[in-house]
C-alpha positions as CSV (number, residue, x, y, z in Angstrom):
1,X,38.1,2.5,44.4
2,X,38.4,4.2,41.1
3,X,41.5,2.2,40.3
4,X,39.8,-1.0,41.1
5,X,36.9,-0.1,38.8
6,X,39.2,0.8,35.9
7,X,41.2,-2.4,36.4
8,X,37.9,-4.4,36.3
9,X,36.8,-2.7,33.1
10,X,40.2,-3.4,31.5
11,X,40.0,-7.1,32.3
12,X,36.4,-7.2,31.1
13,X,37.4,-5.6,27.8
14,X,40.1,-8.2,27.3
15,X,37.7,-11.0,28.0
16,X,34.9,-9.8,25.8
17,X,37.5,-8.9,23.1
18,X,38.1,-12.6,22.5
19,X,34.6,-12.7,20.8
20,X,35.8,-10.3,18.1
21,X,33.4,-9.4,15.3
22,X,35.1,-7.8,12.3
23,X,31.8,-6.5,10.9
24,X,31.2,-4.1,13.9
25,X,32.6,-0.6,13.5
26,X,32.4,1.5,16.7
27,X,32.2,5.3,16.5
28,X,32.7,7.9,19.3
29,X,32.9,11.7,19.2
30,X,34.2,13.9,22.1
31,X,34.0,11.1,24.7
32,X,30.4,10.1,23.7
33,X,28.9,13.6,24.0
34,X,28.2,14.4,20.3
35,X,27.1,13.1,16.9
36,X,29.6,15.1,15.1
37,X,33.0,15.8,13.7
38,X,35.3,13.4,11.7
39,X,33.7,10.2,13.1
40,X,30.2,11.4,11.9
41,X,31.5,12.1,8.4
42,X,33.2,8.6,8.2
43,X,30.0,7.0,9.6
44,X,27.7,8.6,7.1
45,X,30.0,7.6,4.2
46,X,30.2,4.0,5.4
47,X,26.4,3.9,6.1
48,X,25.8,4.7,2.4
49,X,28.7,2.8,0.8
50,X,29.2,-0.2,3.0
51,X,25.8,-1.3,4.2
52,X,27.2,-4.8,5.1
53,X,28.9,-3.4,8.2
54,X,27.2,-2.9,11.6
55,X,27.9,0.7,12.6
56,X,27.3,1.6,16.2
57,X,28.0,4.8,18.3
58,X,29.0,5.0,21.9
59,X,26.9,7.8,23.6
60,X,26.8,9.3,27.0
61,X,23.5,9.2,28.9
62,X,21.8,12.5,28.2
63,X,23.3,13.0,24.8
64,X,21.0,10.6,22.9
65,X,18.7,13.2,21.2
66,X,20.7,13.8,18.0
67,X,21.2,10.1,17.5
68,X,17.5,9.5,17.9
69,X,16.6,12.3,15.5
70,X,19.0,11.0,12.8
71,X,17.9,7.4,13.5
72,X,21.5,6.4,14.3
73,X,22.2,3.1,16.1
74,X,23.9,3.7,19.4
75,X,24.7,2.1,22.8
76,X,25.0,4.0,26.1
77,X,28.6,4.1,27.3
78,X,29.2,1.7,30.2
79,X,25.9,-0.1,29.7
80,X,25.8,-3.8,29.1
81,X,25.3,-3.4,25.4
82,X,28.3,-1.1,25.2
83,X,30.4,-3.7,27.0
84,X,29.3,-6.2,24.4
85,X,30.0,-3.9,21.5
86,X,33.2,-1.8,21.9
87,X,35.6,-4.5,22.9
88,X,34.4,-6.8,20.1
89,X,34.5,-4.2,17.3
90,X,36.6,-4.7,14.2
91,X,37.4,-1.0,14.2
92,X,37.2,2.1,16.4
93,X,36.7,5.5,14.8
94,X,37.3,8.1,17.5
95,X,38.4,11.8,17.6
96,X,39.8,12.1,21.1
97,X,42.1,10.0,23.3
98,X,40.5,7.1,25.2
99,X,41.5,5.8,28.6
100,X,44.1,3.0,28.5
101,X,41.8,0.9,30.6
102,X,39.5,0.5,27.6
103,X,41.8,-2.3,26.4
104,X,42.0,-2.7,22.6
105,X,42.0,-6.1,21.1
106,X,44.9,-6.7,18.8
107,X,42.5,-7.5,16.0
108,X,40.7,-4.1,16.4
109,X,41.8,-1.3,14.1
110,X,42.0,2.0,16.0
111,X,41.4,5.0,13.6
112,X,42.3,8.2,15.5
113,X,40.8,11.0,13.5
114,X,41.7,13.8,15.9
115,X,39.6,17.0,15.9
116,X,41.5,20.0,14.6
117,X,44.6,21.7,13.1
118,X,46.6,23.1,16.1
119,X,47.4,26.7,16.6
120,X,47.9,26.1,20.3
121,X,50.6,23.6,21.3
122,X,49.2,20.2,22.0
123,X,50.3,16.9,23.6
124,X,53.9,16.6,24.5
125,X,54.7,20.0,23.0
126,X,53.0,21.8,25.9
127,X,55.7,23.1,28.2
128,X,53.5,23.7,31.2
129,X,50.6,21.4,32.0
130,X,47.7,23.0,33.8
131,X,45.3,20.0,33.7
132,X,44.2,18.6,37.1
133,X,45.6,15.2,37.8
134,X,48.6,15.5,35.6
135,X,52.3,16.5,35.9
136,X,54.3,17.4,32.8
137,X,55.9,13.9,32.9
138,X,52.7,11.9,33.3
139,X,50.9,14.0,30.7
140,X,53.6,13.3,28.1
141,X,53.6,9.6,28.9
142,X,49.9,9.4,28.6
143,X,50.2,10.6,25.0
144,X,53.0,8.2,24.2
145,X,51.0,5.2,25.7
146,X,47.8,6.2,23.9
147,X,49.4,6.8,20.5
148,X,51.0,3.3,20.5
149,X,47.4,1.9,20.2
150,X,46.5,3.9,17.1
151,X,46.7,1.9,13.8
152,X,46.0,5.0,11.8
153,X,46.1,8.8,12.5
154,X,44.2,11.1,10.2
155,X,46.0,14.3,9.2
156,X,44.5,17.2,7.1
157,X,47.9,18.7,5.9
158,X,51.7,18.3,6.0
159,X,51.9,20.8,8.9
160,X,49.6,18.6,11.0
161,X,51.5,15.5,10.1
162,X,54.7,17.0,11.4
163,X,53.1,18.4,14.6
164,X,51.1,15.2,15.3
165,X,54.1,12.9,15.1
166,X,56.1,15.0,17.6
167,X,53.3,16.0,19.9
168,X,51.7,12.5,20.2
169,X,55.0,10.6,19.9
170,X,53.3,8.8,17.0
171,X,55.2,6.4,14.8
172,X,52.4,4.5,13.0
173,X,50.5,4.9,9.8
174,X,49.4,8.4,8.8
175,X,46.3,9.0,6.6
176,X,47.2,12.4,5.1
177,X,43.9,12.8,3.3
178,X,42.2,15.9,4.7
179,X,39.6,15.9,7.4
180,X,36.4,13.9,6.7
181,X,34.3,16.6,8.5
182,X,35.6,19.1,5.9
183,X,34.1,17.4,2.9
184,X,30.9,19.3,3.4
185,X,32.8,22.6,3.4
186,X,34.5,21.7,0.1
187,X,31.1,21.0,-1.4
188,X,29.8,24.3,0.0
189,X,32.6,26.2,-1.6
190,X,31.8,24.5,-4.9
191,X,28.0,24.5,-4.7
192,X,26.2,27.3,-2.9
193,X,22.9,25.4,-2.5
194,X,24.6,23.3,0.2
195,X,24.5,26.3,2.5
196,X,20.8,26.8,1.7
197,X,20.0,23.2,2.4
198,X,21.7,23.3,5.8
199,X,19.8,26.5,6.7
200,X,16.6,24.8,6.0
201,X,17.7,21.6,8.0
202,X,18.6,23.7,11.1
203,X,15.7,26.2,10.8
204,X,18.0,29.2,10.3
205,X,16.4,32.2,8.6
206,X,17.0,32.3,4.9
207,X,16.8,36.1,4.6
208,X,19.5,37.1,7.2
209,X,23.3,36.9,7.3
210,X,24.6,34.4,9.8
211,X,27.6,35.3,12.0
212,X,29.2,32.5,13.9
213,X,31.0,33.3,17.2
214,X,33.0,30.2,18.2
215,X,35.6,30.8,20.9
216,X,37.7,28.1,22.6
217,X,38.1,27.3,26.3
218,X,40.7,28.4,28.8
219,X,42.5,25.7,30.8
220,X,43.5,28.2,33.5
221,X,39.8,28.8,34.4
222,X,39.3,25.3,35.7
223,X,36.8,25.1,38.6
224,X,36.9,21.5,39.5
225,X,38.2,18.4,37.7
226,X,36.8,18.1,34.3
227,X,34.7,21.3,34.5
228,X,35.8,24.7,33.3
229,X,34.6,28.2,33.7
230,X,34.6,30.7,30.8
231,X,34.6,34.5,31.0
232,X,34.3,36.5,27.9
233,X,34.4,40.2,27.1
234,X,32.5,39.6,23.9
235,X,30.0,42.5,23.5
236,X,26.8,40.5,22.8
237,X,24.5,43.5,23.4
238,X,26.3,45.9,21.2
239,X,26.8,43.3,18.4
240,X,23.1,42.4,18.4
241,X,22.1,46.0,18.3
242,X,24.4,46.7,15.4
243,X,23.1,43.8,13.4
244,X,19.5,44.9,13.8
245,X,17.3,42.8,11.5
246,X,20.1,42.1,9.0
247,X,22.0,39.3,10.8
248,X,21.7,36.6,13.4
249,X,24.5,35.7,15.8
250,X,25.1,31.9,16.2
251,X,27.1,31.2,19.4
252,X,29.1,28.0,19.6
253,X,30.8,27.5,22.9
254,X,33.4,24.8,23.4
255,X,31.9,21.5,24.6
256,X,33.8,21.8,27.9
257,X,32.0,25.0,28.9
258,X,28.8,24.9,26.7
259,X,26.4,24.3,29.5
260,X,27.1,27.6,31.3
261,X,25.5,29.9,28.9
262,X,21.9,31.1,28.7
263,X,21.0,33.3,25.7
264,X,17.2,33.3,26.2
265,X,17.1,37.0,26.6
266,X,18.3,37.4,23.1
267,X,15.5,35.4,21.5
268,X,15.4,36.0,17.8
269,X,18.8,37.7,17.8
270,X,21.1,35.0,19.1
271,X,20.9,31.2,18.5
272,X,22.8,29.0,20.9
273,X,24.3,26.3,18.7
274,X,26.7,24.9,21.3
275,X,25.0,21.5,21.5
276,X,23.0,19.5,19.0
277,X,24.7,21.0,15.9
278,X,27.6,19.6,13.9
279,X,30.4,22.2,13.7
280,X,30.9,21.6,10.0
281,X,27.3,22.4,9.3
282,X,27.7,25.7,11.2
283,X,30.9,26.6,9.3
284,X,29.2,25.8,6.1
285,X,26.2,28.2,6.7
286,X,28.2,31.1,8.3
287,X,28.7,34.3,6.3
288,X,31.3,35.4,8.9
289,X,33.3,33.6,11.6
290,X,34.4,35.3,14.8
291,X,36.8,33.2,16.8
292,X,39.8,33.5,19.0
293,X,42.3,30.6,19.2
294,X,40.0,27.8,18.1
295,X,41.2,25.6,15.3
296,X,37.9,26.0,13.5
297,X,39.4,28.9,11.5
298,X,41.6,26.5,9.6
299,X,38.5,24.6,8.4
300,X,36.5,27.8,7.7
301,X,39.1,29.0,5.3
302,X,37.9,26.3,2.9
303,X,34.6,28.3,2.4
304,X,36.5,31.5,1.2
305,X,34.4,33.5,3.7
306,X,35.8,36.3,5.9
307,X,36.8,35.9,9.6
308,X,37.8,38.0,12.6
309,X,39.8,37.1,15.7
310,X,38.5,38.7,18.9
311,X,41.4,38.2,21.3
312,X,41.3,40.8,24.2
313,X,43.4,38.4,26.3
314,X,46.1,37.6,23.7
315,X,49.1,38.5,25.9
316,X,47.9,36.6,28.9
317,X,46.9,33.6,26.8
318,X,50.2,33.4,25.1
319,X,52.1,33.7,28.4
320,X,50.0,31.6,30.7
321,X,48.6,29.0,28.4
322,X,50.1,26.5,26.0
323,X,51.9,28.8,23.6
324,X,51.4,28.8,19.8
325,X,53.2,27.0,17.0
326,X,53.4,30.2,14.9
327,X,52.7,34.0,15.5
328,X,49.1,34.8,14.8
329,X,49.9,38.2,13.4
330,X,51.9,36.7,10.6
331,X,49.7,33.8,9.5
332,X,46.0,33.8,10.4
333,X,43.6,34.8,7.6
334,X,41.8,37.6,9.3
335,X,42.3,40.7,11.4
336,X,43.2,40.5,15.1
337,X,41.0,42.7,17.2
338,X,41.5,43.3,21.0
339,X,38.7,45.7,22.0
340,X,35.0,45.8,21.5
341,X,35.3,49.1,19.7
342,X,37.6,47.5,17.1
343,X,35.3,44.6,16.7
344,X,32.3,46.7,16.1
345,X,34.2,48.8,13.6
346,X,35.3,45.7,11.7
347,X,31.7,44.4,11.7
348,X,30.5,47.7,10.2
349,X,33.1,47.3,7.4
350,X,32.0,43.7,6.8
351,X,28.3,44.7,6.6
352,X,29.1,47.3,3.9
353,X,31.7,45.1,2.0
354,X,32.4,41.6,3.2
355,X,35.5,41.2,1.1
356,X,37.1,44.3,2.6
357,X,38.1,42.5,5.8
358,X,39.8,39.6,4.1
359,X,43.7,40.0,4.2
360,X,45.9,39.5,1.1
361,X,47.4,36.5,2.8
362,X,44.1,34.5,2.7
363,X,45.0,32.4,-0.4
364,X,48.5,31.7,0.9
365,X,47.0,30.4,4.1
366,X,44.7,28.2,2.2
367,X,47.5,26.8,0.1
368,X,49.4,25.8,3.3
369,X,46.6,24.4,5.4
370,X,43.7,23.3,3.1
371,X,45.4,21.9,0.0
372,X,44.4,18.3,0.7
373,X,40.7,19.2,1.3
374,X,39.2,17.9,-1.9
375,X,36.0,16.2,-0.5
376,X,37.5,12.7,-0.6
377,X,38.6,12.3,3.1
378,X,35.6,10.3,4.4
379,X,35.9,7.9,1.5
380,X,39.6,7.4,1.9
381,X,39.4,6.8,5.7
382,X,36.4,4.4,5.1
383,X,38.4,2.6,2.4
384,X,41.3,2.2,4.8
385,X,39.0,0.6,7.4
386,X,37.5,-1.8,4.8
387,X,40.8,-2.8,3.3
388,X,42.1,-3.6,6.8
389,X,39.1,-5.9,7.3
390,X,39.8,-7.7,4.0
391,X,43.5,-8.3,4.7
């Protein structure tokens, strides 16, 4: 039955695609679940600089609230309006893969922005695939088939360009311009009032330090297809007690596991920012980042703020998961801590002197991974879309 539905959608996309409209630009972030990330940054630039285009988002039912709040035009995915929009669009701006049965018209420009700099191996570089419904062979082939549809792939640095080409089997045009979502972080590093403005926007306290805890997900904790469990040894109680009235903990869980967590008992001490917040805004306001293997630390380095890596499961993660492109100990711009005692000690040091926990390799890391981040990425991606329309 599923195959018949997908085949029908594919044929419908092909049919409606004949009524192509070059002025429609379609945006989608994390499969329609968020108003965020690189697509949002490109959208906001085009909204201001290219008002002649019709900009429309594809959104899942139940995820509409941020679009309504920001007065952003959207269509519900798999609704009639969506079927009359996505296949006809002059360009797609998307940060994840899309099913091949969403057939792309040859006149449509597919801008794949992706959504991070990889520490963990991705795509065809993963040696052992733990994702339900895939074998290693079919997983590799899915990336090859998908990347053939991309007209442009956005890269934030030379490292990503090399990895993306091999991991996605990509042979098309590369936009090596930085990540559009990081433009706000560059502005924040240059102008401190950006952080204050974002605190006001999101109703974060102005008189407290903000610590962002943003771990990634674990593929091996899958419960059922498409849904994942997440167990963490993070010492929420002890951290909250240590911060007292001086700091607030912002918790950002990965979108695949975000719905599992209830922090209501920590009212006033922890703010759950897993949904409804753009990650770039959170990185821009954070005084300290605590993460594990999430790629957000590459972006956070732009802010020059300190970070810690809480990785009690490092050995198992490296052995059972995807593997890394480089040893964390030699490269990441923050201390690796494996016990809650170590974490609390590092937090005490940070509270007394934030710069004391930044390693000497911080600037070298920035040179390697953030050199292209000069607050021009959204403009350059937008210009590529427009120039393609004018060809």
